C-alpha positions as CSV (number, residue, x, y, z in Angstrom):
1,X,34.3,-25.4,-24.3
2,X,33.2,-25.2,-27.9
3,X,31.4,-28.2,-29.3
4,X,31.0,-28.7,-33.0
5,X,27.4,-29.2,-33.9
6,X,25.9,-29.4,-37.3
7,X,22.8,-27.4,-36.4
8,X,23.1,-23.6,-36.7
9,X,21.4,-21.3,-34.3
10,X,18.6,-19.0,-35.6
11,X,20.7,-15.9,-35.4
12,X,23.4,-17.6,-37.5
13,X,20.8,-18.3,-40.2
14,X,19.6,-14.7,-40.1
15,X,23.2,-13.5,-40.5
16,X,23.9,-15.9,-43.3
17,X,20.7,-14.7,-45.2
18,X,21.7,-11.1,-44.6
19,X,25.1,-11.7,-46.2
20,X,23.6,-13.6,-49.2
21,X,20.8,-11.1,-49.9
22,X,21.3,-7.9,-48.1
23,X,24.9,-7.2,-48.8
24,X,24.7,-7.5,-52.6
25,X,21.6,-5.2,-52.6
26,X,23.6,-2.7,-50.5
27,X,26.6,-2.9,-52.8
28,X,24.4,-2.3,-55.9
29,X,22.7,0.6,-54.2
30,X,26.0,2.2,-53.1
31,X,27.7,1.7,-56.5
32,X,24.6,2.9,-58.5
33,X,25.7,1.1,-61.7
34,X,24.4,2.3,-65.1
35,X,22.6,-0.8,-66.3
36,X,21.2,0.0,-69.8
37,X,19.1,-3.1,-70.0
38,X,16.8,-1.8,-67.3
39,X,15.9,1.3,-69.2
40,X,12.2,1.3,-70.2
41,X,11.2,-1.5,-67.8
42,X,8.9,-0.8,-64.8
43,X,10.9,-2.6,-62.1
44,X,8.1,-2.2,-59.5
45,X,5.7,-4.2,-61.7
46,X,8.3,-6.9,-62.3
47,X,8.9,-7.2,-58.6
48,X,5.2,-7.3,-57.9
49,X,4.7,-10.1,-60.4
50,X,7.6,-12.0,-58.9
51,X,6.3,-11.7,-55.4
52,X,2.8,-12.8,-56.5
53,X,4.2,-15.8,-58.3
54,X,6.3,-16.7,-55.3
55,X,3.2,-16.4,-53.0
56,X,1.1,-18.6,-55.2
57,X,4.0,-21.1,-55.3
58,X,4.3,-21.2,-51.5
59,X,0.5,-21.7,-51.1
60,X,0.5,-24.5,-53.6
61,X,3.5,-26.2,-52.0
62,X,2.0,-25.8,-48.5
63,X,-1.3,-27.2,-49.7
64,X,0.5,-30.2,-51.3
65,X,2.5,-30.9,-48.1
66,X,-0.5,-30.6,-45.8
67,X,-2.6,-32.8,-48.0
68,X,0.1,-35.4,-48.2
69,X,0.4,-35.7,-44.4
70,X,-3.2,-36.8,-44.0
């Protein structure tokens, strides 16, 4: 029978992340909205800077957590 557990399986987490991130991206790609505030901006550079900042943040967070465990 079905038991109610609070822990989700790994596949359930992947599906949830897909719905939260992937579906809105697919909808925007499909609709192709005309967004005037993106004109003149280099979105690939903005994405690269965002990814770089996220990477640096993760490295700093990981360093802080590993140092704290000692």
